C-alpha positions in Angstrom: 0.0 0.0 0.0 1.4 3.4 -0.9 1.7 6.3 1.5 -1.1 8.1 -0.3 -3.4 5.1 -0.2 -2.7 4.6 3.5 -3.4 8.2 4.4 -6.5 8.3 2.3 -7.8 5.1 3.9 -7.0 6.4 7.4 -8.7 9.7 6.9 -11.8 8.0 5.4 -12.0 5.7 8.5 -11.5 8.6 10.8 -14.0 10.9 9.1 -16.6 8.2 9.5 -16.4 8.6 13.2 -17.3 12.2 13.0 -20.3 12.0 10.7 -23.5 12.7 12.6 -26.4 10.2 12.2 -29.7 9.7 14.0 -28.3 6.9 16.3 -25.3 9.1 17.4 -27.6 12.1 18.0 -30.0 10.0 20.1 -27.1 8.6 22.2 -25.7 12.1 22.9 -29.2 13.2 24.0 -29.4 10.3 26.3 -26.0 11.1 27.8 -27.1 14.7 28.3 -30.3 13.6 30.0 -28.4 11.3 32.2 -26.0 14.1 33.3 -28.9 16.4 34.0 -30.6 13.7 36.1 -27.4 13.3 38.1 -27.2 17.0 38.7 -30.9 17.2 39.6 -30.5 14.4 42.2 -27.3 16.0 43.6 -25.2 13.0 42.7 -21.8 12.8 41.1 -20.2 11.5 37.9 -16.7 10.0 37.9 -14.8 10.8 34.7 -11.3 9.4 34.3 -8.7 8.4 31.7 -5.1 7.5 31.3 -2.6 9.5 29.3 -4.3 11.5 26.6 -7.7 10.2 27.7 -7.0 11.8 31.2 -6.6 15.2 29.5 -9.9 14.7 27.6 -11.6 13.6 30.8 -10.3 16.6 32.7 -11.4 19.0 30.0 -14.9 17.3 29.9 -15.1 17.7 33.7 -14.2 21.4 33.5 -16.9 21.9 30.9 -19.5 20.2 33.1 -18.6 22.4 36.1 -18.9 25.6 34.0 -22.3 24.7 32.6 
């Protein structure tokens, strides 16, 4: 496989993860509703990760606190 073919294949696979569809939208709405329910009931959500995922978890937590 050439470099061009590899990069094209990689980007096509990656872009497929970002395309919105009804199933993804419904899942995101369910997550939002779950988080609102947690806040309403004065409960807590644990968000964690390792390495780069820890940075994403930390940023997500920060966004939840601000909202």
